[in-house]
ZAFI-805241 format. One record per residue (C-alpha): x, y, z; residue number from 1. Coordinates in steps of 0.1 Angstrom, whole numbers, plus 5000, padded with zeros to 4 digits. Last residue first. Layout:
N
LUMDO:X:Y:Z:NUM .
...
This chain:
596
LUMDO:5275:4983:5273:596 .
LUMDO:5237:4985:5273:595 .
LUMDO:5219:4951:5274:594 .
LUMDO:5193:4946:5248:593 .
LUMDO:5220:4942:5222:592 .
LUMDO:5227:4970:5197:591 .
LUMDO:5231:4972:5160:590 .
LUMDO:5240:5005:5144:589 .
LUMDO:5235:5015:5108:588 .
LUMDO:5229:5052:5116:587 .
LUMDO:5199:5060:5097:586 .
LUMDO:5182:5027:5097:585 .
LUMDO:5187:5021:5133:584 .
LUMDO:5189:4985:5147:583 .
LUMDO:5180:4966:5179:582 .
LUMDO:5190:4931:5175:581 .
LUMDO:5197:4908:5145:580 .
LUMDO:5163:4893:5139:579 .
LUMDO:5149:4929:5139:578 .
LUMDO:5140:4955:5165:577 .
LUMDO:5137:4991:5155:576 .
LUMDO:5156:5021:5167:575 .
LUMDO:5153:5054:5150:574 .
LUMDO:5152:5063:5113:573 .
LUMDO:5135:5041:5089:572 .
LUMDO:5151:5011:5071:571 .
LUMDO:5148:4989:5100:570 .
LUMDO:5109:4987:5101:569 .
LUMDO:5108:4960:5128:568 .
LUMDO:5081:4977:5150:567 .
LUMDO:5060:4985:5119:566 .
LUMDO:5040:4953:5121:565 .
LUMDO:5033:4957:5158:564 .
LUMDO:5022:4992:5157:563 .
LUMDO:4993:4984:5132:562 .
LUMDO:4982:4952:5150:561 .
LUMDO:4984:4970:5184:560 .
LUMDO:4960:4996:5174:559 .
LUMDO:4972:5031:5181:558 .
LUMDO:4982:5052:5212:557 .
LUMDO:4982:5020:5233:556 .
LUMDO:4966:5020:5268:555 .
LUMDO:4958:4983:5272:554 .
LUMDO:4974:4954:5255:553 .
LUMDO:4961:4918:5253:552 .
LUMDO:4924:4927:5252:551 .
LUMDO:4928:4950:5222:550 .
LUMDO:4946:4921:5204:549 .
LUMDO:4915:4900:5206:548 .
LUMDO:4895:4927:5189:547 .
LUMDO:4921:4929:5161:546 .
LUMDO:4920:4892:5157:545 .
LUMDO:4882:4893:5154:544 .
LUMDO:4884:4922:5129:543 .
LUMDO:4910:4900:5109:542 .
LUMDO:4887:4871:5108:541 .
LUMDO:4858:4893:5094:540 .
LUMDO:4881:4910:5069:539 .
LUMDO:4894:4875:5057:538 .
LUMDO:4858:4864:5052:537 .
LUMDO:4848:4895:5034:536 .
LUMDO:4878:4892:5012:535 .
LUMDO:4870:4855:5001:534 .
LUMDO:4897:4831:5012:533 .
LUMDO:4931:4828:4995:532 .
LUMDO:4949:4842:5026:531 .
LUMDO:4980:4863:5025:530 .
LUMDO:5010:4872:5045:529 .
LUMDO:5029:4840:5058:528 .
LUMDO:5039:4837:5023:527 .
LUMDO:5004:4824:5014:526 .
LUMDO:4994:4806:5047:525 .
LUMDO:4977:4836:5064:524 .
LUMDO:4960:4821:5094:523 .
LUMDO:4944:4847:5118:522 .
LUMDO:4947:4831:5151:521 .
LUMDO:4929:4840:5184:520 .
LUMDO:4945:4819:5215:519 .
LUMDO:4929:4816:5250:518 .
LUMDO:4958:4812:5275:517 .
LUMDO:4940:4829:5305:516 .
LUMDO:4961:4860:5299:515 .
LUMDO:4949:4862:5263:514 .
LUMDO:4969:4851:5234:513 .
LUMDO:4968:4871:5201:512 .
LUMDO:4979:4855:5168:511 .
LUMDO:4988:4870:5133:510 .
LUMDO:4997:4853:5101:509 .
LUMDO:5021:4824:5093:508 .
LUMDO:5019:4788:5082:507 .
LUMDO:4992:4781:5107:506 .
LUMDO:5013:4758:5129:505 .
LUMDO:5042:4781:5131:504 .
LUMDO:5017:4808:5139:503 .
LUMDO:5001:4791:5168:502 .
LUMDO:5036:4782:5180:501 .
LUMDO:5047:4817:5183:500 .
LUMDO:5015:4827:5203:499 .
LUMDO:5020:4799:5227:498 .
LUMDO:5057:4808:5233:497 .
LUMDO:5047:4843:5241:496 .
LUMDO:5022:4830:5266:495 .
LUMDO:5048:4810:5283:494 .
LUMDO:5074:4838:5282:493 .
LUMDO:5051:4863:5299:492 .
LUMDO:5060:4899:5291:491 .
LUMDO:5047:4903:5255:490 .
LUMDO:5055:4907:5219:489 .
LUMDO:5064:4880:5194:488 .
LUMDO:5079:4887:5160:487 .
LUMDO:5083:4861:5132:486 .
LUMDO:5102:4874:5102:485 .
LUMDO:5084:4894:5077:484 .
LUMDO:5115:4911:5061:483 .
LUMDO:5097:4945:5057:482 .
LUMDO:5078:4951:5077:481 .
LUMDO:5066:4924:5099:480 .
LUMDO:5035:4905:5088:479 .
LUMDO:5046:4873:5106:478 .
LUMDO:5029:4883:5137:477 .
LUMDO:5027:4874:5175:476 .
LUMDO:5008:4889:5204:475 .
LUMDO:5010:4881:5241:474 .
LUMDO:4989:4884:5272:473 .
LUMDO:4980:4908:5300:472 .
LUMDO:5000:4939:5290:471 .
LUMDO:5000:4975:5301:470 .
LUMDO:5008:5001:5275:469 .
LUMDO:5035:5001:5247:468 .
LUMDO:5053:5031:5259:467 .
LUMDO:5087:5012:5263:466 .
LUMDO:5100:4984:5243:465 .
LUMDO:5129:4960:5252:464 .
LUMDO:5146:4944:5223:463 .
LUMDO:5156:4909:5214:462 .
LUMDO:5169:4893:5181:461 .
LUMDO:5160:4857:5182:460 .
LUMDO:5184:4828:5188:459 .
LUMDO:5199:4814:5157:458 .
LUMDO:5187:4786:5132:457 .
LUMDO:5187:4806:5099:456 .
LUMDO:5161:4786:5079:455 .
LUMDO:5138:4814:5066:454 .
LUMDO:5118:4823:5097:453 .
LUMDO:5143:4844:5115:452 .
LUMDO:5129:4850:5150:451 .
LUMDO:5121:4885:5163:450 .
LUMDO:5116:4889:5200:449 .
LUMDO:5100:4920:5214:448 .
LUMDO:5098:4923:5253:447 .
LUMDO:5076:4946:5271:446 .
LUMDO:5080:4977:5293:445 .
LUMDO:5058:4996:5317:444 .
LUMDO:5064:4972:5347:443 .
LUMDO:5101:4972:5343:442 .
LUMDO:5113:4938:5329:441 .
LUMDO:5131:4915:5353:440 .
LUMDO:5164:4905:5336:439 .
LUMDO:5174:4868:5342:438 .
LUMDO:5204:4853:5361:437 .
LUMDO:5183:4842:5391:436 .
LUMDO:5168:4878:5394:435 .
LUMDO:5181:4908:5377:434 .
LUMDO:5167:4943:5383:433 .
LUMDO:5163:4968:5356:432 .
LUMDO:5176:5002:5348:431 .
LUMDO:5164:5019:5317:430 .
LUMDO:5179:5033:5285:429 .
LUMDO:5166:5053:5256:428 .
LUMDO:5167:5054:5218:427 .
LUMDO:5139:5069:5199:426 .
LUMDO:5108:5057:5180:425 .
LUMDO:5084:5077:5160:424 .
LUMDO:5057:5050:5163:423 .
LUMDO:5060:5028:5194:422 .
LUMDO:5075:5051:5220:421 .
LUMDO:5111:5044:5234:420 .
LUMDO:5131:5015:5220:419 .
LUMDO:5151:5004:5250:418 .
LUMDO:5189:4996:5257:417 .
LUMDO:5188:4981:5292:416 .
LUMDO:5211:4990:5321:415 .
LUMDO:5216:4961:5346:414 .
LUMDO:5209:4953:5383:413 .
LUMDO:5217:4924:5406:412 .
LUMDO:5247:4909:5390:411 .
LUMDO:5248:4888:5356:410 .
LUMDO:5225:4889:5328:409 .
LUMDO:5203:4867:5306:408 .
LUMDO:5173:4883:5288:407 .
LUMDO:5145:4857:5285:406 .
LUMDO:5121:4852:5257:405 .
LUMDO:5139:4823:5240:404 .
LUMDO:5138:4805:5274:403 .
LUMDO:5100:4799:5269:402 .
LUMDO:5108:4776:5240:401 .
LUMDO:5105:4780:5202:400 .
LUMDO:5099:4752:5177:399 .
LUMDO:5125:4754:5149:398 .
LUMDO:5121:4776:5119:397 .
LUMDO:5111:4774:5082:396 .
LUMDO:5078:4790:5081:395 .
LUMDO:5076:4796:5043:394 .
LUMDO:5053:4768:5033:393 .
LUMDO:5032:4787:5008:392 .
LUMDO:5036:4803:4974:391 .
LUMDO:5003:4807:4954:390 .
LUMDO:4996:4781:4928:389 .
LUMDO:4994:4796:4893:388 .
LUMDO:4961:4797:4872:387 .
LUMDO:4944:4817:4899:386 .
LUMDO:4906:4815:4895:385 .
LUMDO:4888:4841:4874:384 .
LUMDO:4869:4870:4889:383 .
LUMDO:4831:4865:4893:382 .
LUMDO:4810:4888:4868:381 .
LUMDO:4791:4918:4875:380 .
LUMDO:4811:4929:4903:379 .
LUMDO:4792:4944:4933:378 .
LUMDO:4791:4977:4951:377 .
LUMDO:4761:4993:4933:376 .
LUMDO:4774:4985:4898:375 .
LUMDO:4805:4967:4886:374 .
LUMDO:4824:4958:4854:373 .
LUMDO:4804:4976:4828:372 .
LUMDO:4826:4971:4797:371 .
LUMDO:4843:5001:4779:370 .
LUMDO:4879:4994:4790:369 .
LUMDO:4867:4990:4826:368 .
LUMDO:4834:5007:4835:367 .
LUMDO:4821:5013:4870:366 .
LUMDO:4786:5021:4881:365 .
LUMDO:4770:5035:4912:364 .
LUMDO:4803:5045:4930:363 .
LUMDO:4799:5062:4964:362 .
LUMDO:4823:5092:4964:361 .
LUMDO:4807:5103:4997:360 .
LUMDO:4813:5139:4990:359 .
LUMDO:4817:5141:4952:358 .
LUMDO:4783:5128:4944:357 .
LUMDO:4765:5097:4934:356 .
LUMDO:4796:5086:4915:355 .
LUMDO:4797:5070:4880:354 .
LUMDO:4832:5056:4874:353 .
LUMDO:4849:5053:4841:352 .
LUMDO:4877:5035:4823:351 .
LUMDO:4868:5041:4788:350 .
LUMDO:4903:5045:4775:349 .
LUMDO:4908:5080:4761:348 .
LUMDO:4903:5092:4725:347 .
LUMDO:4875:5114:4733:346 .
LUMDO:4875:5127:4768:345 .
LUMDO:4867:5116:4804:344 .
LUMDO:4903:5119:4816:343 .
LUMDO:4928:5097:4837:342 .
LUMDO:4940:5070:4814:341 .
LUMDO:4952:5064:4777:340 .
LUMDO:4981:5089:4781:339 .
LUMDO:4996:5065:4808:338 .
LUMDO:5030:5078:4816:337 .
LUMDO:5027:5068:4852:336 .
LUMDO:5029:5105:4865:335 .
LUMDO:5005:5116:4838:334 .
LUMDO:4980:5091:4847:333 .
LUMDO:4983:5099:4884:332 .
LUMDO:4978:5136:4879:331 .
LUMDO:4948:5128:4856:330 .
LUMDO:4931:5104:4880:329 .
LUMDO:4935:5104:4918:328 .
LUMDO:4950:5139:4920:327 .
LUMDO:4923:5151:4896:326 .
LUMDO:4896:5139:4920:325 .
LUMDO:4911:5161:4948:324 .
LUMDO:4910:5190:4924:323 .
LUMDO:4874:5181:4915:322 .
LUMDO:4864:5180:4952:321 .
LUMDO:4880:5213:4961:320 .
LUMDO:4902:5206:4991:319 .
LUMDO:4885:5217:5023:318 .
LUMDO:4894:5191:5050:317 .
LUMDO:4864:5170:5042:316 .
LUMDO:4872:5171:5006:315 .
LUMDO:4907:5156:5014:314 .
LUMDO:4891:5130:5038:313 .
LUMDO:4866:5118:5012:312 .
LUMDO:4891:5115:4985:311 .
LUMDO:4915:5096:5009:310 .
LUMDO:4886:5070:5015:309 .
LUMDO:4877:5068:4978:308 .
LUMDO:4911:5056:4971:307 .
LUMDO:4907:5026:4992:306 .
LUMDO:4873:5018:5007:305 .
LUMDO:4859:5022:5043:304 .
LUMDO:4844:4988:5051:303 .
LUMDO:4860:4964:5027:302 .
LUMDO:4894:4981:5027:301 .
LUMDO:4892:4989:5064:300 .
LUMDO:4883:4952:5073:299 .
LUMDO:4912:4940:5050:298 .
LUMDO:4940:4962:5065:297 .
LUMDO:4952:4990:5043:296 .
LUMDO:4989:4997:5034:295 .
LUMDO:5000:5020:5005:294 .
LUMDO:4966:5036:4997:293 .
LUMDO:4977:5059:4971:292 .
LUMDO:4968:5094:4957:291 .
LUMDO:4987:5118:4934:290 .
LUMDO:5002:5152:4938:289 .
LUMDO:5026:5165:4909:288 .
LUMDO:4999:5186:4894:287 .
LUMDO:5000:5209:4923:286 .
LUMDO:4969:5216:4943:285 .
LUMDO:4964:5254:4945:284 .
LUMDO:4968:5285:4967:283 .
LUMDO:5003:5273:4979:282 .
LUMDO:4992:5278:5016:281 .
LUMDO:4958:5261:5009:280 .
LUMDO:4976:5232:4993:279 .
LUMDO:4999:5227:5025:278 .
LUMDO:4969:5229:5048:277 .
LUMDO:4951:5203:5027:276 .
LUMDO:4981:5180:5028:275 .
LUMDO:4982:5182:5066:274 .
LUMDO:4944:5175:5068:273 .
LUMDO:4947:5145:5045:272 .
LUMDO:4980:5134:5063:271 .
LUMDO:4960:5127:5096:270 .
LUMDO:4944:5098:5079:269 .
LUMDO:4976:5078:5073:268 .
LUMDO:4965:5045:5054:267 .
LUMDO:4948:5069:5029:266 .
LUMDO:4981:5078:5012:265 .
LUMDO:4991:5111:4995:264 .
LUMDO:5016:5100:4968:263 .
LUMDO:5038:5129:4961:262 .
LUMDO:5058:5134:4929:261 .
LUMDO:5092:5147:4940:260 .
LUMDO:5105:5180:4926:259 .
LUMDO:5124:5191:4956:258 .
LUMDO:5099:5218:4962:257 .
LUMDO:5071:5193:4963:256 .
LUMDO:5092:5175:4989:255 .
LUMDO:5096:5207:5010:254 .
LUMDO:5061:5215:5009:253 .
LUMDO:5048:5181:5019:252 .
LUMDO:5073:5179:5048:251 .
LUMDO:5062:5213:5060:250 .
LUMDO:5025:5202:5061:249 .
LUMDO:5033:5169:5077:248 .
LUMDO:5048:5135:5079:247 .
LUMDO:5049:5123:5042:246 .
LUMDO:5062:5087:5035:245 .
LUMDO:5046:5086:5001:244 .
LUMDO:5075:5098:4980:243 .
LUMDO:5084:5101:4943:242 .
LUMDO:5113:5104:4918:241 .
LUMDO:5145:5088:4930:240 .
LUMDO:5173:5096:4906:239 .
LUMDO:5203:5101:4930:238 .
LUMDO:5197:5138:4930:237 .
LUMDO:5164:5131:4948:236 .
LUMDO:5182:5113:4977:235 .
LUMDO:5209:5140:4978:234 .
LUMDO:5184:5169:4980:233 .
LUMDO:5165:5151:5007:232 .
LUMDO:5198:5145:5027:231 .
LUMDO:5209:5181:5022:230 .
LUMDO:5177:5195:5037:229 .
LUMDO:5151:5170:5047:228 .
LUMDO:5146:5131:5048:227 .
LUMDO:5123:5118:5075:226 .
LUMDO:5107:5091:5055:225 .
LUMDO:5118:5093:5018:224 .
LUMDO:5104:5063:5001:223 .
LUMDO:5107:5064:4963:222 .
LUMDO:5097:5051:4930:221 .
LUMDO:5123:5049:4902:220 .
LUMDO:5105:5051:4869:219 .
LUMDO:5115:5031:4837:218 .
LUMDO:5140:5041:4812:217 .
LUMDO:5158:5008:4818:216 .
LUMDO:5191:5026:4825:215 .
LUMDO:5176:5047:4853:214 .
LUMDO:5161:5016:4869:213 .
LUMDO:5194:4997:4866:212 .
LUMDO:5210:5027:4880:211 .
LUMDO:5189:5026:4911:210 .
LUMDO:5198:4990:4918:209 .
LUMDO:5234:4995:4910:208 .
LUMDO:5236:5026:4934:207 .
LUMDO:5218:5006:4960:206 .
LUMDO:5242:4977:4959:205 .
LUMDO:5274:4999:4956:204 .
LUMDO:5264:5019:4987:203 .
LUMDO:5262:5054:4978:202 .
LUMDO:5259:5071:5012:201 .
LUMDO:5227:5087:5000:200 .
LUMDO:5212:5056:4984:199 .
LUMDO:5223:5031:5011:198 .
LUMDO:5210:5054:5039:197 .
LUMDO:5177:5056:5021:196 .
LUMDO:5172:5020:5018:195 .
LUMDO:5135:5022:5010:194 .
LUMDO:5136:5027:4972:193 .
LUMDO:5098:5024:4964:192 .
LUMDO:5094:5001:4935:191 .
LUMDO:5118:5002:4904:190 .
LUMDO:5096:5005:4873:189 .
LUMDO:5067:4995:4852:188 .
LUMDO:5072:4956:4853:187 .
LUMDO:5047:4938:4831:186 .
LUMDO:5072:4938:4800:185 .
LUMDO:5097:4918:4821:184 .
LUMDO:5133:4932:4815:183 .
LUMDO:5129:4954:4848:182 .
LUMDO:5128:4921:4868:181 .
LUMDO:5160:4908:4853:180 .
LUMDO:5179:4941:4858:179 .
LUMDO:5166:4942:4895:178 .
LUMDO:5179:4908:4901:177 .
LUMDO:5212:4918:4886:176 .
LUMDO:5215:4950:4908:175 .
LUMDO:5209:4930:4940:174 .
LUMDO:5180:4913:4955:173 .
LUMDO:5185:4893:4987:172 .
LUMDO:5159:4866:4997:171 .
LUMDO:5139:4852:5026:170 .
LUMDO:5148:4883:5047:169 .
LUMDO:5178:4892:5071:168 .
LUMDO:5178:4924:5090:167 .
LUMDO:5203:4953:5097:166 .
LUMDO:5231:4944:5071:165 .
LUMDO:5209:4952:5042:164 .
LUMDO:5179:4974:5053:163 .
LUMDO:5148:4968:5030:162 .
LUMDO:5158:4932:5023:161 .
LUMDO:5150:4930:4995:160 .
LUMDO:5150:4966:4988:159 .
LUMDO:5140:4974:4952:158 .
LUMDO:5109:4954:4946:157 .
LUMDO:5101:4955:4908:156 .
LUMDO:5066:4973:4902:155 .
LUMDO:5036:4957:4889:154 .
LUMDO:5008:4977:4870:153 .
LUMDO:4975:4959:4880:152 .
LUMDO:4946:4969:4858:151 .
LUMDO:4916:4956:4875:150 .
LUMDO:4888:4935:4859:149 .
LUMDO:4914:4907:4861:148 .
LUMDO:4933:4888:4832:147 .
LUMDO:4967:4890:4848:146 .
LUMDO:4978:4901:4883:145 .
LUMDO:4984:4865:4896:144 .
LUMDO:5011:4859:4871:143 .
LUMDO:5029:4892:4880:142 .
LUMDO:5027:4884:4916:141 .
LUMDO:5038:4847:4910:140 .
LUMDO:5069:4860:4892:139 .
LUMDO:5075:4883:4922:138 .
LUMDO:5073:4851:4944:137 .
LUMDO:5098:4833:4922:136 .
LUMDO:5121:4862:4923:135 .
LUMDO:5123:4861:4962:134 .
LUMDO:5099:4841:4984:133 .
LUMDO:5095:4862:5016:132 .
LUMDO:5111:4896:5008:131 .
LUMDO:5094:4894:4974:130 .
LUMDO:5061:4886:4989:129 .
LUMDO:5063:4920:5009:128 .
LUMDO:5078:4940:4980:127 .
LUMDO:5050:4933:4957:126 .
LUMDO:5049:4969:4947:125 .
LUMDO:5015:4972:4931:124 .
LUMDO:5005:5001:4910:123 .
LUMDO:4967:5003:4909:122 .
LUMDO:4942:5009:4879:121 .
LUMDO:4903:5006:4879:120 .
LUMDO:4894:5020:4913:119 .
LUMDO:4857:5028:4914:118 .
LUMDO:4846:5012:4946:117 .
LUMDO:4832:4982:4927:116 .
LUMDO:4868:4978:4913:115 .
LUMDO:4883:4978:4949:114 .
LUMDO:4868:4948:4965:113 .
LUMDO:4868:4921:4937:112 .
LUMDO:4901:4933:4925:111 .
LUMDO:4917:4926:4960:110 .
LUMDO:4903:4890:4958:109 .
LUMDO:4919:4884:4924:108 .
LUMDO:4952:4900:4937:107 .
LUMDO:4954:4877:4968:106 .
LUMDO:4943:4888:5002:105 .
LUMDO:4960:4900:5034:104 .
LUMDO:4951:4937:5027:103 .
LUMDO:4987:4946:5037:102 .
LUMDO:4998:4921:5009:101 .
LUMDO:4982:4942:4981:100 .
LUMDO:5011:4966:4987:99 .
LUMDO:5002:5001:4975:98 .
LUMDO:5014:5029:4952:97 .
LUMDO:4998:5050:4925:96 .
LUMDO:4961:5041:4931:95 .
LUMDO:4943:5052:4900:94 .
LUMDO:4906:5060:4899:93 .
LUMDO:4885:5054:4868:92 .
LUMDO:4877:5088:4851:91 .
LUMDO:4846:5106:4863:90 .
LUMDO:4810:5106:4854:89 .
LUMDO:4788:5122:4881:88 .
LUMDO:4753:5107:4884:87 .
LUMDO:4724:5127:4871:86 .
LUMDO:4700:5099:4863:85 .
LUMDO:4728:5077:4847:84 .
LUMDO:4706:5062:4820:83 .
LUMDO:4725:5034:4800:82 .
LUMDO:4722:5032:4763:81 .
LUMDO:4729:5001:4741:80 .
LUMDO:4735:4997:4704:79 .
LUMDO:4737:5035:4701:78 .
LUMDO:4720:5063:4683:77 .
LUMDO:4704:5088:4709:76 .
LUMDO:4726:5118:4703:75 .
LUMDO:4719:5154:4714:74 .
LUMDO:4702:5143:4746:73 .
LUMDO:4731:5157:4770:72 .
LUMDO:4756:5178:4751:71 .
LUMDO:4787:5159:4739:70 .
LUMDO:4816:5138:4751:69 .
LUMDO:4826:5114:4722:68 .
LUMDO:4845:5083:4712:67 .
LUMDO:4857:5071:4745:66 .
LUMDO:4875:5038:4736:65 .
LUMDO:4873:5002:4750:64 .
LUMDO:4847:4992:4723:63 .
LUMDO:4832:5025:4709:62 .
LUMDO:4818:5047:4737:61 .
LUMDO:4795:5077:4737:60 .
LUMDO:4795:5100:4768:59 .
LUMDO:4765:5123:4775:58 .
LUMDO:4769:5158:4792:57 .
LUMDO:4749:5181:4812:56 .
LUMDO:4740:5216:4802:55 .
LUMDO:4734:5243:4828:54 .
LUMDO:4717:5274:4820:53 .
LUMDO:4734:5307:4824:52 .
LUMDO:4719:5320:4792:51 .
LUMDO:4749:5333:4775:50 .
LUMDO:4778:5317:4795:49 .
LUMDO:4763:5283:4790:48 .
LUMDO:4777:5263:4819:47 .
LUMDO:4793:5229:4815:46 .
LUMDO:4790:5208:4846:45 .
LUMDO:4816:5198:4871:44 .
LUMDO:4842:5221:4859:43 .
LUMDO:4878:5220:4872:42 .
LUMDO:4891:5226:4836:41 .
LUMDO:4913:5195:4833:40 .
LUMDO:4896:5173:4858:39 .
LUMDO:4863:5177:4840:38 .
LUMDO:4837:5158:4861:37 .
LUMDO:4810:5150:4836:36 .
LUMDO:4774:5151:4848:35 .
LUMDO:4753:5122:4836:34 .
LUMDO:4720:5119:4817:33 .
LUMDO:4730:5093:4792:32 .
LUMDO:4760:5068:4789:31 .
LUMDO:4759:5056:4753:30 .
LUMDO:4774:5022:4744:29 .
LUMDO:4783:5008:4711:28 .
LUMDO:4779:5042:4694:27 .
LUMDO:4761:5045:4663:26 .
LUMDO:4777:5053:4629:25 .
LUMDO:4779:5086:4609:24 .
LUMDO:4774:5108:4638:23 .
LUMDO:4807:5125:4637:22 .
LUMDO:4818:5109:4669:21 .
LUMDO:4806:5074:4657:20 .
LUMDO:4827:5080:4626:19 .
LUMDO:4858:5088:4645:18 .
LUMDO:4854:5060:4670:17 .
LUMDO:4850:5035:4642:16 .
LUMDO:4881:5046:4625:15 .
LUMDO:4900:5045:4658:14 .
LUMDO:4890:5010:4663:13 .
LUMDO:4899:4999:4627:12 .
LUMDO:4933:5016:4630:11 .
LUMDO:4941:4997:4662:10 .
LUMDO:4954:5023:4687:9 .
LUMDO:4933:5015:4717:8 .
LUMDO:4949:4981:4720:7 .
LUMDO:4926:4961:4744:6 .
LUMDO:4948:4952:4775:5 .
LUMDO:4962:4917:4781:4 .
LUMDO:4997:4923:4795:3 .
LUMDO:4985:4934:4828:2 .
LUMDO:4947:4931:4827:1 .
């Protein structure tokens, strides 16, 4: 619907809505017998203070507009009526930050999943395809977002690559590229600013990118992982306005105090409890709290839901259901400057979802701009085919060989630089033996090799990882935040080579190779990140790949597929392996696997 939204301010439409609200003309559609969730007052039903009786509410629509919210049964005049049977009428859900690419499907497929769940508006940062295909890929993202039953508000990727000098992507965006993207009417702002060091240390590139956003009058969205005290103050002072990289209760509170709009994300379930603790300490849920999904795998998206999943978790941890709902509707609409969204009230856009309850948040019916788009988990009409071909053919690299997965060294023993622990990484060192000029990895270590897949024919960046369990196979992925080069993990060079070749042949994706040589591949030929197949098909294939990966590595603290794609996140603090070596996003250092 981006660029093709019904205009709510047409004089004729407003005239009709006023007459319908006054009872002078019938509604186009009357939603009867529902209970309105009022995200302004916090009420679920309107109570008569005199008699104590409960009055439910009906909602009258004229075209894409809500014309009236009035006592149940007080009006019957409508071209069409829908009986809601006590369902809870809420505003359509708004996802304030996500990467569709993490669900491994195209926008049309994504819409077919989330609209029946009750999400009617999303903010997409096509950062991942931008890193692979540059401005042409972002243009594709904008075109692919049009004319869907989902309102996709597109952001301009700010960090391509996310950590300049520490990794190499398929493109480089500077201030001029940002200015061009911000000139497109579909672009709502600067997507998450991930190069935190560049912003704080005032690198000319990041200063220019953020300034382009400020000059455009559009929002500058943020990524403030691990920032606190003076660094946090400096980051916000630079003009960055939001953050979803929250790590705990104290982090939530400090970033609220810094004035950032928070995007509590479903992809990190532990944050629901931490956020709930923070809100309890404050005694309320601030109006600068919104909800997002950020990164959700396809099987989780289909099976568990998007924004409804974080709503369920917040309520489970004691947040008032209407307050939680407010975060995903009115707070989000205000944050995005969308006065037409976020509220069941006259004059607003008729983006509405009818829930069974505010515990499961199961959507019975979903209305988008006054048209019933879905019910009982299914779209009413198939989404249109893509008019623009999806970008593919992005695996531009030579065949690899087992020798690429060896660390050469002299002598009998060496000291290795290692990346200790998979998630909150830290620098460490280990001694290792050398046999026939090759390092013998310690039993509790694996090798990570990152090949540039954009035509730079150089040896891979190598790093030794500690705390990744016991391995009996290999794993490879081209979903690798954020430059999406080809990463291969394992101990056996032959198996690692097989995993790499499986993805080169598939055009990208993920591959798990068992110790006996059996290969399970998830082919993602669109930018090496996405499939054009149906969501349930991609979800099933990903579930099979996830299961196969569990046979490769034993004893990991989180799923291998999740740990692997973050192992190269060079913009974050701590060591991460990229195509250039072992890097650190906050110090800027690049180290080889052998310690000096």
